[in-house]
MARBA-3410 file (N, C-alpha, C, O; in Angstrom, 1 decimal):
206
2.4,18.4,-27.5,2.7,18.6,-26.4,2.0,19.9,-25.9,0.9,20.0,-26.4 ~ 2.3,20.9,-24.9,1.9,21.8,-25.3,3.3,22.1,-25.1,4.2,21.3,-24.9 ~ 3.5,24.0,-25.4,5.0,24.6,-25.4,5.1,25.0,-24.5,6.0,25.7,-24.7 ~ 4.8,25.1,-23.4,4.9,26.2,-22.0,5.6,24.7,-21.2,5.3,23.6,-21.6 ~ 6.5,25.0,-20.0,7.1,24.8,-19.2,5.9,23.8,-18.0,5.3,24.4,-17.1
5.6,22.1,-18.2,4.6,22.0,-17.1,4.2,21.0,-16.3,3.0,20.9,-16.5 ~ 4.4,20.4,-15.7,4.7,19.4,-15.2,4.0,17.9,-15.4,2.7,18.0,-15.3 ~ 4.5,16.7,-15.7,4.2,15.7,-16.7,3.1,14.6,-15.8,3.6,14.0,-14.9 ~ 2.1,14.6,-15.9,0.7,14.2,-15.8,0.7,12.6,-16.3,1.5,12.2,-17.2 ~ 0.0,11.9,-15.7,-0.3,10.5,-16.6,-1.2,10.6,-18.0,-1.4,9.8,-18.9
-1.5,11.4,-17.9,-2.6,12.0,-19.6,-1.2,12.3,-20.5,-0.8,11.6,-21.5 ~ -0.6,13.4,-20.0,-0.1,13.3,-21.2,0.8,12.3,-21.1,0.7,11.8,-22.3 ~ 1.7,11.5,-20.5,2.1,10.4,-20.7,2.4,9.1,-21.5,3.2,8.3,-22.1 ~ 0.7,9.4,-21.2,0.1,8.2,-21.7,-0.4,8.3,-23.3,-1.0,7.4,-23.9 ~ 0.2,10.1,-23.9,0.4,10.1,-25.3,1.7,9.4,-25.9,1.6,8.9,-27.0
2.8,9.4,-25.3,3.8,9.4,-25.5,4.8,7.8,-25.5,5.3,7.3,-24.5 ~ 4.9,7.4,-26.7,6.0,6.2,-26.5,7.1,6.1,-27.0,7.4,6.9,-27.8 ~ 8.1,4.6,-26.6,9.2,4.8,-26.7,10.3,4.2,-27.8,10.9,3.2,-27.3 ~ 10.6,4.5,-28.7,11.6,3.4,-29.6,12.7,2.6,-28.9,13.6,3.0,-28.1 ~ 12.6,1.8,-29.2,13.9,0.6,-29.4,15.1,1.6,-29.0,15.1,1.8,-27.8
15.7,2.1,-29.4,16.9,3.3,-29.2,16.5,4.1,-27.8,17.2,4.0,-26.8 ~ 15.9,4.6,-27.8,15.4,5.4,-26.5,15.1,4.6,-25.3,14.3,5.3,-24.8 ~ 15.3,3.8,-24.7,14.8,2.4,-24.7,16.2,2.4,-23.9,16.3,2.6,-22.7 ~ 17.0,2.0,-24.6,18.1,1.1,-24.4,19.3,2.6,-24.2,20.3,2.5,-23.5 ~ 19.1,3.9,-24.9,19.2,4.5,-24.2,19.5,5.3,-22.2,20.3,5.6,-21.3
17.9,5.4,-22.6,17.8,5.5,-20.7,18.4,4.4,-20.0,18.9,4.6,-18.9 ~ 18.4,3.1,-20.5,19.6,1.8,-19.3,20.5,2.7,-19.8,20.0,3.9,-19.6 ~ 21.4,2.8,-20.2,22.8,3.3,-20.6,22.9,4.2,-19.6,23.7,4.2,-18.6 ~ 21.9,5.3,-20.0,22.3,6.7,-19.0,22.4,6.2,-17.6,23.5,6.3,-17.1 ~ 21.4,5.8,-17.1,20.8,6.0,-15.9,21.9,4.7,-15.2,22.1,4.5,-14.0
22.8,3.9,-16.6,23.3,2.3,-16.0,22.6,1.7,-14.4,22.9,1.7,-13.2 ~ 21.5,1.3,-15.2,20.4,0.2,-14.7,21.2,-1.2,-14.6,22.3,-1.5,-14.8 ~ 20.3,-1.8,-14.2,21.5,-3.3,-14.0,20.1,-4.0,-14.5,20.2,-5.2,-14.9 ~ 18.6,-3.3,-14.6,18.3,-4.7,-15.6,17.9,-4.2,-17.1,17.7,-3.0,-17.4 ~ 17.7,-5.4,-17.9,17.7,-5.4,-19.0,16.1,-5.3,-19.9,15.1,-5.6,-19.3
16.2,-4.7,-22.0,15.2,-4.5,-21.7,13.7,-4.1,-21.8,13.1,-3.9,-20.7 ~ 13.0,-4.0,-22.9,11.9,-3.3,-22.5,11.2,-3.1,-21.8,10.9,-2.0,-21.4 ~ 10.6,-4.4,-21.3,9.8,-4.8,-20.0,10.5,-4.9,-18.4,9.9,-5.4,-17.5 ~ 12.2,-4.1,-18.1,12.1,-4.4,-17.6,12.4,-2.5,-16.9,11.8,-2.1,-15.9 ~ 13.4,-1.6,-18.1,13.5,-0.5,-18.5,12.2,0.7,-18.3,11.9,1.5,-17.4
11.5,0.3,-19.9,10.5,1.2,-19.3,9.4,1.4,-18.5,8.5,2.2,-19.0 ~ 9.1,1.1,-17.5,8.4,1.6,-16.8,8.9,2.6,-15.7,8.2,3.5,-15.1 ~ 10.6,2.1,-15.3,11.1,2.7,-14.6,11.4,3.7,-15.3,11.6,4.6,-14.4 ~ 11.6,4.3,-16.4,11.8,5.5,-17.4,10.2,6.0,-17.3,10.2,7.1,-17.9 ~ 9.0,5.9,-16.9,7.8,6.1,-17.5,7.6,7.1,-16.1,7.0,8.2,-16.1
8.3,6.1,-14.3,7.6,6.1,-13.7,8.8,7.4,-13.2,8.2,8.3,-12.4 ~ 10.0,7.6,-13.4,10.6,9.2,-13.4,10.5,10.3,-13.8,10.8,11.2,-13.0 ~ 9.9,10.5,-15.0,9.0,11.1,-15.6,8.1,11.8,-14.6,8.2,13.0,-14.2 ~ 7.0,10.7,-14.1,5.4,11.1,-13.3,6.4,11.7,-12.4,6.3,12.9,-12.6 ~ 7.4,11.5,-11.5,7.9,11.8,-10.5,9.2,13.3,-10.3,9.5,13.7,-9.2
9.5,13.7,-11.3,9.9,14.8,-11.9,10.6,14.9,-13.1,11.7,15.2,-13.4 ~ 9.1,14.6,-14.2,9.1,15.1,-15.4,8.6,16.3,-15.8,7.4,16.3,-15.5 ~ 9.0,17.6,-16.6,8.1,18.5,-17.1,8.4,18.3,-18.5,9.2,17.5,-19.1 ~ 7.3,19.5,-18.8,8.0,19.4,-20.8,7.8,20.9,-20.4,7.2,21.7,-19.6 ~ 9.3,21.0,-21.6,9.1,22.3,-21.6,9.6,22.7,-23.2,9.7,21.8,-24.1
9.9,24.0,-23.5,9.3,24.6,-24.7,11.0,24.4,-25.4,11.4,23.9,-26.5 ~ 11.6,24.8,-24.6,13.3,24.4,-25.3,14.0,23.7,-25.1,13.3,23.0,-24.4 ~ 15.1,23.1,-25.2,15.4,22.6,-24.6,16.9,23.5,-23.8,17.2,24.6,-24.3 ~ 17.7,22.9,-22.5,18.2,23.3,-21.6,19.6,23.4,-21.9,20.3,22.6,-22.5 ~ 20.0,24.3,-21.5,22.2,25.0,-21.6,22.2,24.1,-22.5,22.1,24.1,-23.7
22.5,23.2,-21.4,23.6,21.3,-21.1,22.8,20.8,-22.8,23.1,19.6,-22.9 ~ 22.3,21.0,-23.6,21.9,20.3,-24.8,22.7,20.9,-25.5,22.9,22.1,-25.5 ~ 23.6,19.8,-26.3,24.7,20.6,-27.6,24.3,20.1,-28.8,24.8,20.4,-29.9 ~ 23.1,19.2,-28.8,23.0,18.4,-30.0,21.9,19.2,-30.8,20.9,19.7,-30.3 ~ 22.4,19.2,-32.5,21.7,19.7,-32.5,20.6,19.1,-33.3,20.3,20.0,-34.1
19.9,18.0,-33.6,19.0,17.2,-33.8,17.4,17.7,-33.5,16.8,17.8,-32.4 ~ 16.9,17.9,-35.1,15.2,18.8,-35.2,14.3,17.3,-33.8,14.5,16.1,-33.7 ~ 13.4,18.3,-33.1,12.8,17.8,-32.4,11.4,18.8,-32.4,11.2,20.0,-32.6 ~ 10.2,17.1,-32.2,8.9,18.3,-32.2,8.2,18.7,-30.4,7.2,19.3,-30.0 ~ 9.2,17.8,-29.8,8.5,18.1,-28.3,10.0,18.0,-27.1,11.0,17.5,-27.7
10.3,18.2,-25.9,10.9,17.8,-25.6,10.3,17.5,-23.4,9.4,17.9,-22.7 ~ 11.5,16.5,-23.3,10.2,16.4,-21.9,11.6,16.2,-21.3,12.3,15.6,-22.0 ~ 12.1,16.8,-20.0,13.0,17.3,-18.6,12.6,16.3,-17.8,11.4,16.2,-17.5 ~ 13.8,15.4,-17.0,13.3,14.9,-15.9,15.1,15.7,-14.6,16.3,15.6,-14.3 ~ 14.0,16.1,-14.6,14.9,17.2,-13.3,16.1,18.3,-14.2,15.8,19.0,-15.2
17.4,18.2,-13.6,18.2,18.6,-14.3,19.6,17.8,-15.0,20.7,18.1,-15.3 ~ 18.9,16.5,-15.1,19.3,15.5,-15.7,19.2,15.0,-16.9,20.2,14.9,-17.6 ~ 18.0,14.6,-17.3,18.3,14.1,-18.3,17.0,14.9,-19.5,16.0,15.6,-19.2 ~ 17.3,14.5,-20.7,16.7,15.2,-21.7,15.7,13.7,-22.5,16.3,12.6,-22.4 ~ 14.2,13.7,-23.3,14.1,13.1,-23.7,13.2,13.9,-24.5,12.4,14.8,-24.3
14.1,12.9,-26.0,13.5,13.9,-27.2,12.5,13.4,-27.6,12.4,12.2,-27.6 ~ 11.7,14.2,-28.1,10.2,13.1,-29.1,10.2,14.0,-30.5,10.7,15.1,-30.8 ~ 9.5,13.0,-31.1,9.1,13.8,-32.4,7.6,12.8,-32.8,7.3,11.6,-32.6 ~ 7.2,13.7,-33.3,5.0,13.1,-33.5,5.1,11.8,-34.4,5.8,11.4,-35.3 ~ 4.1,11.5,-33.8,3.7,9.8,-33.8,3.7,9.3,-35.1,3.3,10.4,-35.5
3.8,8.5,-36.1,3.3,8.6,-37.3,2.5,7.7,-37.4,1.9,7.2,-38.3 ~ 2.4,7.5,-36.2,1.0,6.2,-36.0,0.2,7.0,-35.5,-0.8,6.2,-35.4 ~ -0.1,7.6,-35.2,-1.2,7.8,-33.8,-1.3,9.7,-33.7,-0.5,10.4,-33.1 ~ -2.3,10.2,-34.4,-1.9,11.8,-34.3,-2.5,11.9,-32.9,-3.4,11.3,-32.3 ~ -1.6,13.1,-32.4,-1.8,13.3,-31.7,-0.8,13.4,-30.2,-0.8,14.2,-29.3
0.2,12.2,-30.3,1.0,11.5,-30.0,2.4,11.7,-30.1,2.5,12.8,-30.6 ~ 3.6,11.3,-29.8,5.0,11.7,-29.8,5.4,10.6,-29.4,4.8,10.0,-28.5 ~ 6.7,10.0,-30.1,7.5,8.9,-29.6,8.7,9.5,-29.1,9.2,10.5,-29.6 ~ 9.3,8.5,-27.6,10.9,9.3,-27.7,11.5,8.5,-28.5,11.2,7.3,-28.7 ~ 12.6,9.5,-29.3,13.8,8.7,-29.8,14.8,9.0,-29.5,15.6,9.3,-30.4
15.3,8.9,-27.9,16.4,9.3,-27.7,16.7,10.2,-26.2,16.1,11.2,-25.9 ~ 17.6,9.6,-25.6,17.8,10.5,-24.0,19.0,10.8,-23.8,19.8,9.9,-23.5 ~ 19.4,12.2,-23.9,20.3,12.5,-23.0,20.1,13.1,-22.0,19.0,13.6,-21.5 ~ 22.1,13.0,-21.3,22.5,13.3,-20.0,22.8,14.7,-20.2,22.6,15.5,-21.1 ~ 23.3,14.8,-18.7,23.9,16.2,-18.3,25.3,15.9,-17.1,25.5,15.6,-15.9
26.2,16.1,-18.6,27.4,15.4,-18.0,28.0,14.2,-18.7,27.1,13.7,-19.5 ~ 28.4,13.9,-18.7,29.7,12.9,-19.6,29.2,11.8,-18.5,29.8,12.0,-17.4 ~ 28.4,10.7,-18.6,28.6,9.2,-17.8,28.2,9.2,-16.5,28.8,8.7,-15.5 ~ 27.2,10.1,-16.5,26.1,10.6,-15.3,25.1,10.1,-14.9,24.0,10.7,-15.0 ~ 25.4,8.9,-14.4,24.7,7.9,-14.3,23.9,8.3,-13.2,24.1,9.4,-12.7
22.7,7.4,-12.7,20.9,8.2,-11.8,22.2,7.8,-10.6,22.8,8.9,-10.8 ~ 22.8,7.3,-9.7,23.5,7.8,-8.4,24.4,8.9,-8.4,24.7,9.8,-7.6 ~ 24.8,8.5,-9.4,25.9,10.4,-9.5,25.1,11.6,-9.8,25.4,12.7,-9.2 ~ 24.0,11.5,-10.6,23.0,12.3,-10.6,22.6,12.6,-9.4,22.5,13.8,-9.1 ~ 22.5,11.9,-8.8,21.7,12.7,-7.5,22.2,13.2,-6.8,21.8,14.2,-6.2
23.5,12.4,-6.6,24.5,12.8,-5.9,24.6,14.6,-5.8,24.7,15.3,-4.7 ~ 24.5,15.1,-7.4,25.2,16.2,-8.2,23.9,17.3,-7.6,24.1,18.5,-7.5 ~ 22.7,16.4,-7.3,21.2,16.5,-7.0,20.5,17.6,-8.7,19.7,18.6,-8.8 ~ 21.2,16.7,-9.6,20.3,17.2,-10.5,19.3,16.0,-11.3,18.8,16.0,-12.4 ~ 19.2,15.1,-9.9,17.6,14.7,-10.4,17.6,14.3,-8.3,18.6,14.0,-7.7
16.3,14.4,-7.9,16.3,13.8,-6.7,15.9,12.4,-6.1,16.3,11.7,-5.2 ~ 14.8,12.1,-7.3,14.1,10.6,-7.4,15.7,9.7,-7.2,16.7,9.7,-7.9 ~ 15.3,8.8,-5.9,16.3,7.7,-5.9,16.5,6.9,-6.5,15.9,7.5,-7.4 ~ 17.0,5.3,-7.3,17.2,5.5,-8.7,16.5,4.2,-7.5,16.5,4.0,-6.3 ~ 15.9,3.5,-8.4,15.0,1.3,-8.1,15.9,0.9,-7.2,17.0,0.5,-7.7
15.8,0.9,-5.9,17.2,-0.7,-5.0,17.2,-1.9,-6.2,16.6,-1.9,-7.3 ~ 17.3,-2.2,-6.1,17.9,-3.4,-6.6,17.4,-4.9,-6.0,16.8,-5.6,-6.9 ~ 17.4,-5.4,-4.8,16.9,-5.8,-4.3,16.4,-5.1,-2.4,16.9,-4.7,-1.4 ~ 15.1,-5.4,-3.0,14.4,-4.4,-1.6,13.2,-5.9,-1.5,12.1,-5.9,-1.8 ~ 13.7,-6.5,-1.1,12.4,-8.1,-1.6,13.7,-8.9,-0.2,14.9,-8.7,-0.1
12.8,-9.7,0.6,14.1,-10.9,1.6,14.2,-11.9,0.8,13.2,-12.4,0.2 ~ 15.6,-12.4,0.8,15.9,-13.5,0.2,15.3,-14.7,0.3,14.4,-15.0,1.1 ~ 15.9,-15.5,-0.5,15.3,-17.2,-0.3,14.9,-17.3,0.9,15.1,-16.4,1.8 ~ 14.3,-18.5,0.9,14.0,-19.2,2.7,15.1,-20.5,2.5,15.1,-21.5,1.7 ~ 16.1,-19.9,3.5,17.0,-20.9,3.3,16.8,-22.3,4.2,16.0,-22.1,5.1
17.4,-23.8,4.0,16.9,-24.8,5.6,18.1,-25.3,5.9,19.2,-25.5,5.3 ~ 17.6,-25.5,6.8,18.7,-26.3,8.3,19.4,-27.6,7.3,19.7,-28.3,8.2 ~ 19.7,-28.1,6.4,19.2,-29.2,6.1,20.0,-30.5,7.6,20.5,-30.2,8.7 ~ 19.8,-31.5,7.3,19.5,-32.0,8.3,21.2,-32.9,8.2,21.7,-33.1,9.3 ~ 21.9,-33.3,6.9,23.0,-33.9,6.4,24.2,-33.1,6.7,25.3,-33.6,6.8
24.0,-31.6,6.7,25.2,-31.1,7.8,24.7,-30.7,8.5,24.7,-29.5,8.2 ~ 23.7,-30.9,9.8,23.3,-31.0,10.9,24.8,-32.3,11.4,25.9,-32.3,12.1 ~ 23.9,-33.6,10.1,25.0,-34.6,11.0,26.5,-34.7,11.4,27.0,-35.0,12.5 ~ 26.9,-34.3,10.4,28.2,-34.1,9.9,28.8,-33.3,11.3,29.5,-33.9,12.1 ~ 28.2,-31.5,11.4,28.4,-30.7,12.7,28.3,-31.5,13.9,29.1,-31.4,14.8
27.0,-32.4,14.0,26.8,-33.6,14.9,28.1,-33.7,16.0,28.6,-33.5,17.2 ~ 28.3,-34.4,14.7,29.4,-35.6,14.6,30.8,-35.0,15.4,31.6,-35.5,16.1 ~ 30.7,-33.5,14.8,32.1,-33.5,14.8,32.3,-32.6,15.8,33.4,-32.1,16.1 ~ 31.0,-32.4,16.4,31.3,-31.5,18.3,31.1,-32.7,18.7,32.0,-33.2,18.0 ~ 30.5,-34.0,19.5,30.5,-34.8,19.9,32.3,-35.5,19.7,32.8,-36.3,20.5
33.0,-35.0,18.6,34.0,-35.7,18.5,35.4,-34.5,19.4,36.6,-34.7,19.6 ~ 34.5,-33.4,19.8,35.5,-32.4,20.0,34.8,-31.8,21.6,35.3,-31.0,22.5 ~ 33.8,-32.2,21.5,33.6,-31.7,23.1,34.2,-32.6,24.2,34.8,-33.6,23.9 ~ 34.1,-32.1,25.4,34.9,-32.3,26.8,33.9,-33.1,27.5,34.1,-34.1,28.2 ~ 32.8,-32.6,27.4,31.6,-33.9,28.0,30.9,-34.3,27.2,30.6,-33.8,26.1
30.7,-35.6,27.9,30.3,-36.9,26.8,29.3,-36.4,26.2,28.7,-35.6,27.0 ~ 28.8,-36.5,24.8,26.9,-36.0,24.7,27.5,-37.4,23.7,28.5,-37.9,23.1 ~ 25.8,-37.7,23.9,25.2,-38.8,23.0,25.4,-38.7,21.2,25.7,-37.6,20.9 ~ 25.4,-39.4,20.3,25.3,-39.1,19.4,24.0,-38.1,18.6,24.0,-37.1,17.9 ~ 23.2,-38.9,19.0,21.6,-38.4,18.6,21.9,-37.0,19.0,22.1,-36.0,18.3
21.9,-37.1,20.9,21.5,-35.5,20.9,22.6,-34.3,20.4,22.1,-33.2,20.1 ~ 23.6,-34.4,20.3,24.5,-33.8,19.8,24.1,-33.2,18.2,24.4,-32.1,17.7 ~ 23.4,-34.2,17.6,22.7,-33.8,16.3,22.0,-32.9,16.5,22.0,-31.8,16.1 ~ 21.3,-33.6,17.4,20.2,-32.7,17.3,20.2,-31.0,18.5,19.2,-30.3,18.4 ~ 20.7,-30.8,19.0,21.2,-30.0,19.3,21.9,-29.3,18.3,21.2,-28.4,17.9
22.9,-29.3,17.8,23.3,-28.4,16.4,22.5,-28.2,15.4,22.9,-27.5,14.4 ~ 21.6,-28.6,15.4,20.3,-29.0,14.3,19.4,-27.6,14.5,19.1,-26.7,13.8 ~ 19.1,-28.0,16.1,18.0,-26.7,16.6,19.2,-25.0,16.4,18.9,-23.9,15.9 ~ 20.8,-25.3,17.1,21.3,-24.2,17.0,21.5,-23.8,15.4,21.8,-22.6,15.6 ~ 21.6,-24.0,14.2,21.6,-23.9,13.0,20.0,-23.5,12.6,19.8,-22.7,11.7
18.7,-24.0,13.3,17.5,-23.4,12.2,17.4,-21.9,13.5,17.0,-20.9,13.0 ~ 17.6,-22.0,14.2,17.6,-21.1,15.6,18.3,-19.6,14.3,17.7,-18.7,13.7 ~ 19.6,-20.2,14.4,20.5,-18.7,13.7,20.1,-18.1,11.9,20.5,-17.1,11.4 ~ 19.1,-19.3,11.4,18.8,-19.1,10.3,17.3,-18.3,10.0,16.9,-17.6,9.0 ~ 16.6,-18.8,11.5,15.3,-18.3,11.4,15.8,-16.1,12.1,15.1,-15.0,12.1
16.9,-16.3,12.4,17.5,-14.5,13.3,17.7,-14.0,12.1,17.3,-12.9,11.9 ~ 18.4,-15.1,10.9,18.8,-14.2,10.0,18.2,-14.0,9.3,18.5,-13.0,8.8 ~ 17.0,-14.7,8.7,15.3,-14.3,7.8,14.8,-13.0,8.4,14.4,-12.1,7.6 ~ 14.8,-12.8,9.6,13.9,-12.0,10.2,14.7,-10.7,10.1,14.2,-9.6,9.8 ~ 16.5,-11.0,10.5,17.0,-9.6,10.1,17.1,-8.8,9.3,17.3,-7.6,9.3
16.8,-10.2,8.0,16.9,-9.7,6.4,15.4,-8.7,6.3,15.3,-7.5,6.0 ~ 14.3,-10.0,6.8,13.0,-8.9,6.5,12.6,-7.6,7.0,11.9,-6.8,6.4 ~ 13.3,-7.3,8.3,13.9,-6.1,8.6,14.1,-5.4,7.5,13.3,-4.9,6.7 ~ 15.3,-5.5,7.5,16.4,-4.5,6.4,15.6,-4.2,4.9,15.6,-3.1,4.4 ~ 14.9,-5.5,4.5,13.9,-5.0,3.7,13.4,-4.3,3.4,13.5,-3.7,2.4
12.2,-4.3,4.7,11.3,-3.5,4.7,12.1,-1.6,4.7,11.8,-0.5,4.1 ~ 13.0,-2.0,5.8,13.5,-0.5,6.0,13.5,0.3,4.5,12.9,1.3,4.1 ~ 14.3,-0.6,4.0,15.2,0.3,1.9,13.5,0.2,1.7,13.0,1.3,1.5 ~ 12.7,-0.8,1.6,11.2,-0.4,1.2,10.9,1.5,1.4,10.5,2.4,0.6 ~ 11.3,1.5,3.0,10.6,2.6,3.4,10.7,3.7,3.2,9.9,4.6,3.0
12.7,3.8,3.3,13.7,5.0,2.7,13.4,5.1,2.0,12.7,6.1,1.9 ~ 13.5,4.2,0.9,12.8,4.2,-0.6,11.7,5.0,-0.9,12.1,6.0,-1.6 ~ 10.6,5.0,-0.6,9.2,5.3,-0.5,9.2,6.7,0.4,8.6,7.7,-0.1 ~ 9.7,6.8,1.3,10.1,8.4,1.8,11.0,9.1,0.9,10.9,10.3,0.6 ~ 11.8,8.6,0.4,12.5,9.7,-0.8,11.8,9.8,-1.6,11.9,11.0,-1.9
11.0,9.3,-2.4,10.6,9.2,-3.3,9.2,10.8,-3.0,8.9,11.8,-3.7 ~ 8.7,10.3,-1.9,7.6,11.0,-1.9,8.3,12.6,-1.7,7.8,13.5,-2.4 ~ 9.1,12.9,-0.9,9.9,14.1,-1.0,10.1,14.5,-2.4,9.7,15.6,-2.5 ~ 10.5,13.9,-3.4,11.3,14.4,-4.5,10.7,15.2,-5.1,11.0,16.3,-5.5 ~ 9.1,14.1,-5.5,7.6,14.6,-6.0,7.5,15.8,-5.2,7.8,16.9,-5.7
7.2,15.6,-3.9,6.6,17.1,-3.4,7.1,18.3,-4.1,6.4,19.2,-4.6 ~ 9.0,18.1,-4.0,9.6,19.2,-4.5,9.5,19.4,-5.6,9.7,20.5,-6.0 ~ 9.0,18.5,-6.3,8.7,19.0,-8.0,7.6,19.5,-8.4,7.3,20.1,-9.5 ~ 6.9,19.3,-7.5,5.7,19.9,-7.5,6.0,21.3,-7.1,6.0,22.2,-7.8 ~ 6.3,21.2,-5.9,7.0,22.6,-5.4,7.4,24.1,-6.3,7.2,25.3,-6.3
7.9,23.1,-7.1,9.0,24.2,-8.1,8.4,24.7,-9.6,8.4,25.7,-10.2 ~ 7.8,23.4,-9.9,7.2,23.7,-11.6,5.5,23.7,-11.6,4.9,24.2,-12.5 ~ 4.6,22.9,-10.1,3.6,22.1,-10.6,2.7,23.7,-10.4,1.6,23.5,-10.9 ~ 2.8,24.9,-9.8,1.5,25.8,-10.6,2.0,26.7,-12.0,1.6,27.9,-12.1 ~ 3.0,26.0,-12.9,4.1,26.8,-14.3,2.6,26.1,-15.6,1.7,25.2,-15.5
2.7,26.8,-16.4,1.9,25.9,-17.4,1.0,26.7,-18.0,0.2,26.2,-18.8
END
C-alpha cells in the first residue's frame, strides 16, 4: 500500500485479506448481531469502501506498540492493522482491528461523529407472510355469535370474523412493506451522504 493518505478503492481492497482474529475483533468492536466470517467480512469491506483510507501512520488515539506494515482507517473510529501477506507478494492481511474509545460500538461511534455510514439494519425486509387460519376464525366467530345482541347465523359469524381477520392482516402486511421500503431508502440515502462526505474530505489527497 502507498504510504500517503488516500481513499480505499476496490483495487486496493482486493489486495487485502482478513485473519479470523481480525474478523472477530471487527464484529466485537462494531457490536454486530451477525456472526462468522461470511456475515461479518462483507460488512467490514463495505465500511472500508464507504469511509476507509490508507494512512501513513496511526492516529493519536492508537496506543498499541504492535508492529504493522500498513494501516487502514475507517473515519475516526476504527484502525485496521495490516501486515504483509506471507502467501502472496504485494498483498496484506488485516491482523486486528482497534477502535477509538472503549466499547465504542458502531451506533455510538456514529452518534459521536466518528463515523457517518449507518450500521446495516438488522431487518429491512417485510416480515414473513401471515395467514388468517380458519380454525381461529371459527372460534372467534362462535364467540361473536354467542355475544352478539343481534341474531346471527353460525356460518355468517364465522365468515364475518374470517374476513375481518384477513383484512387486518392485509393492512398489517402493507404497513410492514412500507416501513421496510422507508427504512431501506433512508439507509441508502445516509450511506450515500456519508460516502460523499468522505470523498470531499479525502478524495483529492494521496
